TIGUNU-155094 format. One record per residue: residue in three letters; x, y, z of N, C-alpha, C in turn. Coordinates in steps of 0.1 Angstrom, whole numbers, padded with zeros to 4 digits, always signed. Example, Ala and Ser with C-alpha at 12.3 -4.5 7.8 and 13.67 -1.06 7.14 Angstrom:
BEGIN
ALA+0132-0057+0078+0123-0045+0078+0132-0033+0078;SER+0128-0022+0071+0137-0011+0071+0129+0000+0079;
END
This chain:
BEGIN
MET-0444-0057-0153-0442-0061-0139-0445-0048-0130;SER-0454-0049-0120-0458-0038-0112-0446-0035-0102;ALA-0446-0023-0097-0435-0019-0087-0436-0028-0075;ASP-0448-0032-0071-0449-0040-0059-0444-0054-0060;SER-0443-0059-0073-0438-0072-0075-0423-0073-0078;LEU-0416-0061-0078-0402-0061-0081-0394-0065-0069;PRO-0382-0071-0070-0373-0073-0059-0370-0060-0052;LEU-0367-0061-0039-0364-0049-0031-0351-0042-0037;ALA-0351-0029-0036-0339-0022-0041-0331-0015-0030;VAL-0318-0014-0033-0309-0006-0024-0304+0005-0033;LEU-0305+0017-0028-0299+0029-0035-0287+0034-0027;GLN-0276+0034-0035-0263+0040-0029-0262+0054-0035;VAL-0258+0064-0027-0256+0077-0032-0242+0082-0029;LEU-0236+0089-0039-0222+0094-0038-0221+0106-0048;PRO-0211+0114-0047-0210+0126-0056-0208+0122-0070;MET-0198+0114-0073-0195+0110-0087-0190+0096-0088;LEU-0190+0090-0100-0185+0077-0102-0172+0078-0111;GLU-0162+0084-0105-0150+0085-0112-0141+0074-0107;THR-0129+0078-0102-0120+0068-0097-0118+0070-0082;GLY-0115+0059-0075-0112+0060-0060-0118+0049-0053;GLY-0114+0048-0040-0118+0037-0032-0133+0037-0029;VAL-0139+0049-0026-0154+0050-0024-0161+0045-0036;GLU-0157+0050-0048-0164+0046-0060-0163+0031-0063;ARG-0151+0026-0061-0149+0011-0063-0157+0003-0054;GLY-0158+0007-0041-0166+0000-0031-0181+0000-0035;THR-0185+0011-0040-0199+0013-0045-0202+0003-0056;ILE-0193+0002-0066-0195-0008-0077-0195-0022-0072;GLU-0186-0025-0063-0185-0039-0057-0198-0043-0050;VAL-0203-0034-0042-0215-0037-0034-0227-0038-0044;ALA-0228-0030-0054-0238-0031-0064-0238-0044-0071;GLU-0227-0049-0074-0225-0062-0080-0230-0073-0071;ALA-0226-0072-0058-0231-0082-0048-0246-0082-0047;LEU-0252-0070-0047-0266-0069-0046-0273-0076-0057;VAL-0268-0074-0069-0275-0080-0081-0274-0095-0080;ARG-0262-0100-0076-0260-0115-0074-0269-0121-0064;ALA-0272-0112-0054-0281-0117-0042-0296-0116-0045;GLY-0299-0111-0057-0313-0110-0061-0320-0096-0058;PHE-0312-0087-0053-0318-0073-0051-0317-0065-0064;ARG-0323-0054-0064-0321-0044-0074-0311-0034-0069;ALA-0301-0031-0076-0290-0021-0072-0291-0008-0080;LEU-0294+0003-0073-0294+0016-0079-0283+0024-0073;VAL-0277+0032-0081-0266+0042-0077-0270+0055-0083;ALA-0270+0065-0074-0273+0079-0078-0260+0087-0077;SER-0256+0094-0087-0244+0103-0087-0245+0112-0098;ALA-0235+0121-0099-0234+0130-0110-0227+0124-0122;GLY-0224+0111-0122-0219+0104-0133-0204+0103-0132;GLY-0198+0098-0143-0183+0096-0143-0180+0083-0151;ARG-0167+0081-0151-0161+0070-0160-0166+0056-0157;LEU-0170+0054-0144-0174+0041-0140-0189+0037-0143;VAL-0196+0047-0148-0211+0044-0151-0213+0032-0160;PRO-0205+0031-0171-0207+0019-0180-0204+0006-0173;GLU-0195+0006-0164-0192-0006-0157-0203-0010-0148;LEU-0210+0000-0142-0221-0003-0133-0232-0009-0141;ALA-0235-0004-0153-0245-0009-0162-0243-0024-0166;GLN-0230-0027-0169-0226-0040-0173-0229-0050-0162;LEU-0229-0046-0150-0231-0055-0138-0246-0058-0136;GLY-0255-0050-0143-0269-0052-0141-0275-0042-0131;ALA-0267-0032-0127-0272-0022-0118-0277-0010-0126;GLU-0284-0001-0120-0289+0011-0126-0283+0023-0121;HIS-0279+0032-0130-0274+0045-0125-0284+0056-0128;VAL-0286+0065-0118-0295+0076-0119-0286+0089-0118;ALA-0286+0097-0128-0278+0109-0128-0285+0121-0121;LEU-0279+0126-0111-0283+0137-0103-0271+0146-0099;PRO-0273+0159-0097-0261+0167-0094-0257+0166-0079;LEU-0253+0154-0075-0251+0151-0061-0237+0155-0057;ALA-0229+0160-0066-0215+0165-0062-0217+0180-0057;SER-0228+0186-0059-0230+0200-0055-0232+0202-0040;LYS-0226+0212-0035-0228+0216-0021-0236+0228-0019;ASP-0242+0233-0031-0251+0244-0030-0264+0240-0023;PRO-0268+0247-0012-0280+0243-0004-0293+0241-0012;TRP-0295+0250-0022-0307+0249-0030-0307+0236-0039;VAL-0295+0233-0045-0294+0221-0053-0295+0209-0044;MET-0290+0209-0032-0291+0198-0022-0306+0196-0018;TRP-0313+0207-0016-0327+0206-0013-0335+0199-0024;ARG-0332+0204-0037-0339+0198-0048-0335+0183-0050;ASN-0322+0180-0047-0318+0166-0048-0326+0157-0039;ALA-0330+0163-0027-0337+0155-0017-0351+0151-0023;ALA-0357+0161-0030-0370+0158-0036-0369+0148-0047;ARG-0359+0149-0055-0357+0140-0066-0354+0126-0061;LEU-0346+0125-0050-0343+0112-0044-0356+0106-0038;ALA-0364+0114-0031-0376+0109-0026-0385+0103-0036;ALA-0386+0110-0048-0394+0105-0059-0389+0092-0064;LEU-0376+0091-0065-0369+0079-0070-0372+0067-0060;ILE-0371+0070-0047-0373+0059-0037-0387+0054-0039;ARG-0397+0063-0040-0411+0058-0041-0413+0051-0055;ASP-0407+0056-0065-0410+0050-0079-0403+0037-0080;ARG-0391+0035-0074-0384+0022-0077-0385+0013-0065;ARG-0393+0016-0055-0395+0007-0044-0382+0004-0037;VAL-0375+0015-0033-0362+0014-0026-0365+0012-0012;ALA-0359+0001-0006-0360-0002+0008-0350+0004+0017;ILE-0338+0006+0011-0326+0010+0019-0319+0021+0011;VAL-0315+0032+0017-0307+0042+0012-0294+0042+0019;HIS-0283+0041+0011-0269+0040+0017-0261+0052+0012;ALA-0257+0061+0021-0250+0073+0017-0235+0071+0020;ARG-0227+0075+0010-0212+0073+0011-0204+0086+0011;SER-0211+0098+0011-0204+0111+0012-0213+0121+0017;ARG-0208+0132+0022-0215+0141+0031-0226+0149+0023;ALA-0222+0156+0012-0232+0165+0006-0244+0156+0001;PRO-0242+0145-0006-0253+0136-0010-0260+0131+0002;ALA-0253+0128+0013-0260+0122+0024-0270+0131+0030;TRP-0268+0145+0030-0278+0154+0036-0291+0153+0027;SER-0289+0152+0014-0301+0151+0005-0308+0138+0007;ALA-0300+0127+0008-0305+0114+0010-0312+0112+0023;LEU-0307+0118+0034-0313+0117+0047-0327+0123+0047;LEU-0329+0134+0041-0342+0141+0040-0351+0132+0032;ALA-0346+0126+0021-0354+0117+0012-0359+0105+0020;ALA-0349+0099+0028-0353+0087+0035-0363+0090+0046;ARG-0362+0101+0052-0372+0105+0062-0386+0107+0056;ARG-0386+0113+0044-0399+0116+0038-0406+0103+0033;THR-0398+0093+0030-0404+0081+0024-0404+0069+0034;GLY-0397+0069+0045-0397+0058+0054-0386+0047+0050;ALA-0378+0050+0040-0367+0041+0036-0357+0040+0048;ARG-0351+0028+0049-0341+0026+0060-0328+0033+0056;TRP-0320+0037+0066-0310+0046+0064-0296+0041+0069;VAL-0286+0040+0059-0273+0035+0062-0263+0045+0057;THR-0252+0047+0065-0241+0055+0061-0228+0047+0062;THR-0219+0051+0054-0205+0046+0055-0196+0058+0058;TYR-0189+0057+0070-0180+0067+0074-0166+0064+0068;HIS-0162+0071+0057-0151+0068+0049-0138+0075+0054;GLY-0139+0085+0062-0127+0093+0065-0128+0100+0078;THR-0118+0108+0082-0119+0115+0094-0126+0128+0093;TYR-0126+0134+0080-0133+0146+0077-0128+0158+0086;ASN-0122+0167+0080-0116+0178+0088-0127+0187+0093;GLU-0124+0195+0104-0134+0204+0110-0128+0218+0110;GLY-0125+0224+0099-0118+0237+0098-0126+0249+0102;PHE-0139+0248+0103-0147+0259+0107-0158+0254+0116;PRO-0164+0263+0124-0173+0258+0135-0185+0249+0132;LEU-0191+0251+0120-0202+0243+0117-0199+0230+0110;LYS-0185+0228+0108-0181+0216+0100-0185+0203+0107;ARG-0184+0203+0121-0187+0190+0128-0202+0187+0125;ARG-0210+0197+0125-0225+0194+0123-0226+0189+0109;TYR-0219+0195+0099-0220+0190+0085-0215+0176+0084;ASN-0204+0172+0091-0199+0159+0090-0208+0149+0097;ALA-0216+0153+0107-0223+0144+0116-0233+0136+0108;VAL-0237+0141+0096-0247+0133+0088-0242+0119+0085;MET-0228+0117+0085-0223+0104+0082-0223+0095+0094;ALA-0226+0100+0106-0228+0092+0118-0243+0091+0121;SER-0252+0095+0112-0266+0095+0115-0274+0082+0111;GLY-0267+0073+0105-0274+0061+0100-0280+0052+0111;GLU-0290+0045+0107-0295+0035+0116-0284+0024+0118;ARG-0276+0023+0108-0264+0015+0109-0253+0024+0103;VAL-0242+0026+0110-0231+0033+0105-0219+0024+0103;ILE-0215+0022+0090-0204+0014+0087-0191+0021+0088;ALA-0182+0016+0096-0169+0022+0098-0159+0013+0090;ILE-0150+0019+0083-0141+0010+0074-0129+0005+0081;SER-0127+0009+0094-0116+0003+0102-0120+0006+0117;ARG-0112-0001+0125-0114+0002+0140-0110+0016+0143;PHE-0100+0021+0136-0096+0035+0138-0108+0045+0135;ILE-0115+0042+0124-0127+0051+0121-0138+0049+0131;ALA-0140+0036+0135-0151+0034+0145-0148+0042+0158;GLU-0136+0042+0163-0132+0049+0175-0133+0064+0172;HIS-0130+0068+0161-0131+0083+0157-0146+0087+0157;VAL-0155+0079+0152-0169+0082+0151-0175+0083+0165;THR-0171+0073+0173-0176+0073+0187-0172+0085+0195;ALA-0159+0088+0194-0153+0100+0201-0159+0113+0196;ARG-0160+0114+0183-0163+0127+0177-0178+0130+0178;HIS-0187+0120+0176-0201+0122+0175-0209+0115+0186;GLY-0203+0107+0194-0210+0101+0205-0219+0090+0200;THR-0216+0084+0188-0225+0074+0182-0226+0062+0191;ASP-0238+0057+0192-0241+0045+0200-0233+0033+0193;PRO-0224+0026+0200-0217+0015+0194-0227+0004+0189;ALA-0239+0003+0194-0248-0006+0189-0252-0004+0174;ARG-0250+0009+0170-0253+0012+0156-0241+0010+0147;LEU-0230+0009+0152-0217+0008+0144-0215-0006+0139;ARG-0210-0007+0127-0205-0020+0122-0192-0018+0115;ILE-0181-0025+0120-0168-0023+0113-0167-0033+0102;ILE-0166-0027+0090-0165-0035+0078-0153-0030+0070;PRO-0141-0036+0071-0129-0031+0064-0131-0032+0049;ARG-0125-0023+0042-0125-0024+0027-0118-0037+0023;GLY-0121-0040+0010-0116-0053+0006-0109-0051-0008;VAL-0101-0061-0012-0095-0062-0025-0100-0075-0032;ASP-0100-0075-0045-0104-0087-0053-0091-0096-0054;PRO-0091-0107-0047-0079-0115-0047-0077-0122-0061;GLY-0087-0122-0069-0085-0127-0083-0077-0117-0092;ARG-0081-0104-0090-0074-0094-0098-0060-0091-0092;PHE-0059-0090-0078-0046-0088-0071-0041-0101-0068;ASP-0036-0108-0078-0030-0122-0076-0017-0122-0084;PRO-0006-0124-0077+0007-0123-0084+0009-0134-0095;THR+0001-0145-0095+0002-0154-0106-0006-0151-0118;ALA-0014-0140-0116-0023-0136-0128-0018-0125-0136;VAL-0006-0120-0132+0000-0108-0139+0010-0113-0149;SER+0009-0111-0162+0018-0116-0172+0031-0107-0172;GLY+0041-0113-0176+0054-0106-0178+0052-0094-0188;GLU+0044-0096-0198+0042-0086-0208+0037-0073-0201;ARG+0027-0075-0192+0021-0063-0185+0032-0055-0177;ILE+0041-0063-0170+0051-0057-0162+0061-0050-0171;VAL+0065-0056-0182+0075-0050-0191+0069-0037-0197;ARG+0056-0037-0201+0050-0026-0207+0050-0014-0197;LEU+0048-0016-0185+0048-0005-0175+0063+0000-0173;ALA+0072-0009-0172+0086-0006-0170+0091+0003-0182;ARG+0087+0000-0194+0091+0008-0205+0084+0022-0205;ALA+0071+0022-0201+0063+0035-0201+0069+0044-0190;TRP+0074+0038-0179+0080+0046-0169+0094+0049-0170;ARG+0101+0043-0181+0115+0045-0184+0124+0041-0172;LEU+0121+0029-0166+0128+0025-0155+0142+0018-0159;PRO+0152+0021-0153+0165+0015-0156+0165+0000-0153;ASP+0172-0008-0161+0173-0022-0158+0180-0025-0145;ASP+0174-0034-0138+0179-0039-0125+0179-0029-0113;ALA+0173-0018-0115+0172-0008-0104+0161-0012-0095;PRO+0163-0013-0082+0152-0015-0073+0141-0005-0074;VAL+0128-0009-0074+0117+0001-0076+0110+0002-0063;VAL+0109+0014-0058+0101+0018-0046+0088+0025-0051;LEU+0077+0019-0049+0064+0024-0055+0055+0030-0044;LEU+0051+0043-0046+0041+0049-0038+0029+0052-0046;PRO+0018+0044-0045+0006+0047-0052-0002+0057-0044;GLY-0009+0066-0051-0018+0076-0044-0018+0089-0051;ARG-0029+0096-0051-0030+0108-0057-0020+0118-0052;LEU-0016+0128-0060-0005+0137-0056-0011+0148-0047;THR-0010+0146-0034-0014+0156-0024-0005+0155-0012;ARG-0002+0166-0006+0008+0166+0004+0006+0156+0015;TRP-0006+0153+0019-0008+0144+0031-0005+0130+0027;LYS-0004+0126+0014+0000+0113+0011+0015+0110+0012;GLY+0023+0121+0015+0037+0118+0019+0047+0117+0008;GLN+0044+0121-0004+0054+0120-0015+0067+0127-0011;GLU+0066+0138-0005+0078+0146-0001+0087+0138+0009;VAL+0080+0131+0018+0087+0123+0028+0095+0112+0021;LEU+0089+0105+0011+0096+0095+0004+0108+0100-0004;ILE+0106+0111-0011+0118+0117-0018+0129+0120-0008;GLU+0126+0126+0003+0136+0128+0013+0143+0115+0018;ALA+0134+0105+0020+0140+0092+0024+0149+0086+0014;LEU+0145+0088+0001+0154+0082-0010+0168+0088-0009;ALA+0169+0101-0005+0182+0108-0004+0190+0102+0008;ARG+0183+0097+0018+0190+0092+0030+0193+0077+0030;MET+0188+0070+0020+0190+0055+0019+0205+0052+0017;ALA+0209+0041+0023+0222+0035+0020+0223+0030+0005;ARG+0211+0025+0001+0210+0020-0013+0209+0032-0022;THR+0218+0034-0031+0218+0046-0039+0213+0044-0054;ASP+0209+0032-0057+0204+0029-0070+0189+0027-0071;ALA+0182+0029-0060+0167+0027-0060+0160+0038-0067;VAL+0150+0035-0074+0142+0045-0081+0128+0046-0074;ALA+0123+0058-0071+0110+0060-0066+0100+0063-0077;VAL+0089+0056-0077+0078+0058-0086+0066+0064-0079;LEU+0062+0076-0082+0050+0081-0076+0039+0080-0086;ALA+0029+0071-0083+0019+0067-0093+0006+0073-0088;GLY+0001+0084-0094-0012+0089-0090-0015+0102-0097;ASP-0027+0105-0098-0032+0117-0106-0029+0130-0097;ASP-0025+0141-0103-0023+0153-0095-0036+0160-0093;GLN-0047+0156-0100-0060+0162-0099-0059+0177-0099;GLY-0051+0182-0108-0050+0197-0110-0040+0204-0101;ARG-0033+0196-0092-0024+0202-0082-0010+0203-0089;ARG-0010+0211-0099+0003+0213-0107+0014+0219-0099;GLY+0010+0228-0090+0020+0234-0081+0027+0224-0072;TYR+0019+0215-0067+0025+0205-0058+0034+0195-0066;ARG+0029+0192-0078+0038+0183-0086+0051+0190-0089;ALA+0050+0202-0093+0063+0210-0096+0072+0210-0084;GLY+0066+0212-0072+0074+0212-0060+0081+0199-0057;LEU+0074+0188-0060+0081+0175-0059+0092+0173-0068;GLU+0090+0178-0081+0101+0177-0091+0113+0186-0086;ALA+0110+0198-0081+0121+0207-0076+0128+0201-0064;LEU+0120+0194-0055+0127+0188-0044+0136+0177-0048;ALA+0132+0169-0058+0140+0158-0063+0153+0163-0069;GLU+0152+0174-0076+0164+0180-0083+0173+0186-0072;ARG+0167+0193-0062+0175+0199-0052+0183+0189-0044;LEU+0178+0177-0042+0185+0166-0035+0193+0157-0044;GLY+0194+0161-0057+0203+0154-0066+0196+0140-0070;LEU+0183+0140-0070+0176+0127-0072+0168+0127-0085;GLY+0170+0138-0093+0161+0139-0105+0159+0126-0113;PRO+0170+0119-0117+0168+0107-0125+0163+0096-0118;ARG+0162+0097-0104+0157+0085-0096+0143+0087-0091;VAL+0136+0097-0095+0122+0099-0091+0114+0100-0104;ARG+0104+0092-0105+0095+0091-0116+0081+0095-0111;ILE+0075+0106-0117+0061+0110-0114+0053+0106-0126;VAL+0045+0095-0125+0040+0088-0137+0025+0090-0139;GLY+0019+0097-0131+0004+0099-0132-0004+0087-0128;ASP-0017+0087-0132-0026+0077-0128-0021+0063-0134;CYS-0023+0053-0127-0019+0039-0132-0031+0031-0133;ALA-0035+0026-0145-0047+0018-0147-0044+0003-0144;ASP-0032-0001-0143-0029-0015-0140-0021-0016-0127;MET-0028-0014-0116-0021-0014-0103-0015-0028-0100;PRO-0022-0039-0103-0015-0052-0100-0002-0054-0107;ALA+0000-0049-0120+0012-0050-0127+0022-0040-0120;ALA+0018-0029-0116+0027-0019-0110+0032-0025-0097;LEU+0024-0031-0089+0029-0037-0077+0038-0049-0079;MET+0036-0057-0090+0046-0067-0093+0059-0062-0098;LEU+0059-0050-0104+0071-0043-0108+0079-0037-0096;ALA+0072-0035-0085+0078-0029-0074+0086-0039-0065;ASP+0097-0035-0060+0105-0043-0051+0099-0040-0037;VAL+0094-0028-0034+0088-0025-0021+0077-0015-0024;ALA+0065-0016-0018+0055-0006-0019+0054+0002-0006;VAL+0051+0015-0008+0051+0024+0004+0038+0032+0005;SER+0033+0033+0017+0022+0042+0021+0028+0052+0031;ALA+0031+0064+0027+0039+0074+0035+0030+0085+0041;SER+0017+0083+0041+0008+0093+0045+0011+0099+0059;ILE+0012+0113+0059+0015+0120+0071+0003+0122+0080;GLU-0009+0120+0075-0021+0120+0082-0027+0106+0082;PRO-0035+0102+0092-0039+0088+0092-0048+0085+0080;GLU-0046+0074+0074-0055+0068+0064-0067+0062+0071;ALA-0079+0064+0066-0090+0058+0072-0089+0042+0072;PHE-0084+0037+0061-0081+0023+0059-0068+0021+0053;GLY-0066+0026+0041-0053+0024+0034-0054+0012+0025;ARG-0062+0013+0014-0064+0002+0005-0051-0002-0002;VAL-0042+0008-0005-0030+0005-0012-0021-0005-0004;VAL-0021-0004+0009-0013-0013+0017-0018-0028+0016;VAL-0032-0029+0016-0037-0043+0014-0035-0048+0000;GLU-0037-0040-0010-0034-0044-0024-0020-0049-0025;ALA-0010-0042-0019+0004-0046-0020+0006-0059-0014;GLN+0000-0061-0002+0002-0074+0005-0005-0085-0003;ALA-0016-0082-0009-0023-0093-0017-0014-0097-0028;MET-0005-0088-0033+0004-0092-0044+0017-0097-0039;GLY+0018-0099-0025+0030-0105-0020+0042-0096-0019;ARG+0039-0083-0020+0050-0073-0020+0054-0069-0006;PRO+0067-0067-0003+0070-0060+0010+0064-0046+0010;VAL+0059-0042+0021+0052-0029+0022+0057-0022+0035;VAL+0060-0009+0033+0063+0000+0044+0052+0010+0045;ALA+0046+0012+0057+0035+0021+0059+0038+0029+0072;THR+0031+0040+0073+0032+0048+0085+0023+0043+0096;ALA+0027+0044+0108+0021+0037+0120+0010+0045+0126;HIS+0000+0047+0118-0012+0053+0123-0024+0050+0114;GLY-0036+0053+0119-0048+0050+0111-0050+0036+0108;GLY-0056+0033+0096-0059+0019+0092-0047+0011+0090;ALA-0036+0017+0085-0024+0009+0082-0019+0001+0095;ALA-0021+0007+0106-0016+0001+0119-0024-0012+0122;GLU-0036-0013+0115-0044-0025+0117-0041-0036+0106;THR-0036-0032+0095-0034-0041+0084-0020-0046+0082;VAL-0011-0040+0089+0003-0044+0088+0008-0050+0101;SER+0013-0063+0101+0019-0069+0112+0034-0067+0111;PRO+0040-0057+0119+0054-0054+0118+0063-0066+0119;GLY+0072-0067+0108+0081-0078+0108+0076-0091+0102;GLU+0063-0092+0101+0056-0104+0096+0051-0102+0082;THR+0043-0091+0080+0037-0088+0067+0042-0075+0061;GLY+0051-0068+0069+0056-0055+0064+0062-0047+0076;TRP+0064-0034+0074+0070-0026+0085+0062-0013+0086;LEU+0062-0008+0099+0055+0005+0102+0066+0015+0107;VAL+0065+0027+0102+0074+0038+0106+0066+0050+0111;PRO+0072+0058+0119+0065+0070+0123+0062+0080+0112;PRO+0050+0086+0112+0046+0095+0101+0056+0107+0099;GLY+0059+0110+0087+0068+0121+0085+0083+0119+0088;ASP+0087+0107+0092+0100+0105+0096+0108+0099+0084;ALA+0115+0108+0076+0122+0103+0064+0134+0094+0068;ALA+0140+0096+0079+0151+0087+0083+0147+0073+0086;ALA+0135+0072+0093+0130+0059+0096+0125+0052+0084;LEU+0119+0059+0075+0114+0053+0062+0126+0048+0054;ALA+0137+0056+0054+0149+0052+0046+0154+0039+0052;ALA+0155+0038+0065+0161+0026+0071+0152+0014+0068;ALA+0138+0016+0069+0129+0005+0066+0130+0000+0051;LEU+0132+0010+0042+0133+0007+0028+0146-0001+0025;ASP+0157+0003+0031+0170-0004+0030+0168-0018+0035;HIS+0161-0020+0046+0159-0033+0052+0151-0042+0043;ALA+0141-0036+0037+0132-0044+0028+0140-0048+0016;LEU+0148-0039+0010+0155-0042-0002+0166-0052+0000;ALA+0171-0053+0013+0182-0062+0016+0177-0077+0018;LEU+0164-0079+0019+0159-0093+0021+0164-0102+0009;ASP+0168-0114+0013+0171-0124+0002+0158-0130-0003;ALA+0159-0137-0014+0148-0142-0021+0139-0151-0012;ALA+0144-0159-0003+0136-0168+0005+0129-0159+0015;ALA+0135-0149+0021+0128-0141+0031+0117-0133+0024;ARG+0120-0128+0012+0109-0120+0005+0097-0129+0002;ALA+0100-0141-0002+0089-0151-0006+0081-0154+0007;ALA+0088-0156+0018+0080-0160+0030+0072-0148+0035;LEU+0077-0136+0035+0070-0124+0039+0058-0123+0029;GLY+0060-0124+0016+0049-0123+0007+0038-0133+0009;GLU+0041-0145+0012+0031-0155+0015+0023-0152+0028;ARG+0030-0147+0038+0023-0143+0050+0013-0131+0047;ALA+0018-0122+0040+0010-0110+0037-0002-0114+0029;ARG-0001-0122+0019-0012-0125+0010-0022-0134+0019;ALA-0017-0143+0027-0026-0151+0035-0034-0142+0045;ALA-0028-0131+0050-0035-0122+0059-0046-0115+0052;VAL-0044-0111+0039-0054-0104+0032-0066-0114+0028;LEU-0062-0126+0024-0073-0135+0021-0082-0139+0033;ALA-0076-0138+0045-0083-0141+0057-0092-0130+0061;ARG-0089-0117+0058-0096-0106+0064-0101-0095+0055;TYR-0094-0093+0043-0096-0081+0036-0100-0083+0021;THR-0109-0092+0018-0114-0094+0005-0127-0087+0002;THR-0129-0084-0011-0142-0078-0015-0154-0087-0011;GLU-0152-0100-0012-0162-0109-0009-0167-0108+0006;ARG-0157-0107+0015-0160-0105+0029-0167-0091+0031;MET-0161-0081+0025-0167-0068+0026-0182-0067+0021;CYS-0184-0073+0010-0198-0072+0004-0207-0081+0012;ALA-0203-0093+0017-0212-0101+0025-0215-0094+0038;ALA-0206-0087+0044-0209-0080+0056-0218-0069+0054;THR-0216-0062+0043-0225-0050+0039-0239-0055+0037;LEU-0241-0066+0029-0254-0071+0027-0261-0076+0040;GLU-0253-0081+0049-0258-0085+0062-0264-0073+0070;VAL-0257-0062+0069-0263-0049+0074-0276-0046+0068;TYR-0277-0047+0055-0290-0044+0049-0301-0054+0054;ARG-0297-0067+0055-0307-0077+0060-0311-0074+0074;GLU-0302-0069+0082-0306-0065+0096-0317-0055+0096;LEU-0317-0046+0087-0327-0035+0087-0340-0040+0080;LEU-0339-0050+0072-0351-0054+0065-0358-0065+0073;
END
């Protein structure tokens, strides 16, 4: 089959295909592309999700796109341009800054259409950083993953609203379905985490980093009226051993050692959420979207989140969860006590409302359909 007779291709570029929301979204869109009759290509430096991509019928191209070395980025641009020409790529979709600079050059050289997804607020710690970040606002279409991010892009970069498309992240309601999680999976996690029988479980999923608010949760645990709750911090420390040690020391200092579990990465998040009596997003800086909050609501779990960023859009206070000021351990403690005091009927009603809200607005199907509609606009 000649290149001219092949279906049109969309190339997504990102640093690596390890774990995380950006990576998962890339896989989900690639799958939707294949189902819709496109060819789906993903270029990255590789990672544990590459085999999954291949199983979906998409193609992975290994390039050193995690590098921020200017010479490597320049060479990546040439490699991507050759790939675009060779594989008849119609659209290039960048999901991270360093690969985006290479991909932008390649798109300009080849005439491929150009899409970016603005996934975060991106700090500006030194003078040239805003210019470096601006590549994510350069797309012919700029996808913002929340209203919060859309407003940030407009304010920070002066992006024309006509180029912006708000497409919230989504969860798979089949995977995040409380009726689909077996008791065996829940028991397996409870044993692995050495949880005491009948103790209420407060779960904070997220990599171990200060801005995710693990310290705030530990301090809140010490302030709660409920003294038997156990906090589970589920996330990879990604080499931040000093921060992990600090969390352990804080728990010991507050007399909470036996009530704080730092369990590392969790491969079965639906089961973890079913094990939880309440899920927490305690981020002290705004989440661009906050996928954990939506995953918890999809599982019908009570959720407490900080009242900024994407979480302020995905939680209806008192209806699908609670919002508290960022960094406020006392307010978080009060909200957790309130959530744990709900009777069975109130918990069930809140869970039903939360799951219904997710099914209406925040599914992978809706996210992927909206993303493919962006591609079709440009084609």
